Steps between C-alpha positions, in 0.01 A plus 500: 500500500576430143388133412846378432586576870192322646500105480175375338432281825418815683193544290143465635233585249123433609392515147706419201319524163682220329320257723192553306489337158810286540545155668836343504604708221199408278238721385158488682235651280288783671124493414429853621622762750413833653746763609408826681737776612433848618487752785240590741595825680840414659461122443646298215315179433569208267293181427589209280268205441606217255339175397746239360390224275445132609792274396608136561770620747288748687135587543366834394590767762364834611779717622449841671733776626388812682731784607413834676746783589416794699742800433630689786661839469713535172696173487364259757225248513340211678368217295337159500484202272289166458548225252277195465556190286763230433600478127673159537309303762128417575537623852383854606756772582506849620749755584431835687710768661582868540794732425600833609744746339618832658717707282644860474730684269574766756651297781632727782399798301742421213439368149582146602269182473402270777264195459348275761311183393327233698280214393314200642358215291331167588415224252206265562522148335318189566646272767737766608421691808819659646831630417349662190601866527760747384579846635775756503617852510757709318653838508666646194708815451523509112690813405734595222823522711420256790276205508414294798263212566382299806256202438362237729259228371358167611344252255349198687533145342121480429451835338402403141313775309349296213481826275820629618888443503726433798874460440557286804304384794599388874712817509580794710699778322718787626640727228710802582706709262585812308669658220704813433460651158725801451514695168857594424587830342700467181639163592548281200153585367329310771168620579430303820659231713306226693667346808282282723499243777193281586462226768235233459428255781259217432371293799304184470202512718482120572841460647641846544 
C-alpha cells in the first residue's frame, strides 16, 4: 500500500543503511569499505563490508552485509540475507533470514497483479537466546481499480537486528483492507478517486 496508509510501526527492515556511519545522530567516520553487486546467472548478489573508525564512544567496528536473491520465473524470487556486527555496542550481533516473493501480472488469465510475500528472520545477540525472531506473510492485489491487502506478522520482544530497523517489538499484527479507485468520466475534471478502508490489529505477545 502507499506509505501514508501503512503505519511506520509495521516496518521490519533487516538492513538499514543509516545504521552505518551514524551513532545517536552523530557521524562515525568510515576508514574504508567495499561494496559488490552483480548477477550470476539468475542470482542477484550484494555484499557490503565497512570498517568504522575507533572513537571514544565506540570501538572500531567491522560491519558486514550479504544478500543473495534467486530469481524465479519472471517476477518471483527466493532470497537470503546475513548481517554481522554491532555499530553501537562492543558485543557481537548477527541477523540472518530468508524471504519469498511469488508474483504475477496475469492473475486468473487477466491483466491483474497478485503478490504473495513471506519472510523469516532471526537475530543473534550476546546474552539473548530466545524470543528473537520475526516472521510473516502477506497477500497483495495492487491494481488500478481495486486494491486489496492481507498482512500477518509477528515480531518477538528480543528480535534486535543491530544493522536493521524495527518499528515495534513484542507484537503480532493483522492488517486487512482495500481501496476502490474509480476513474470518473467527464465529472468535475477528476481523473481518479481513492476510497479505502483498512483494519489494523496490534496484539502484544507478553499479555495478549
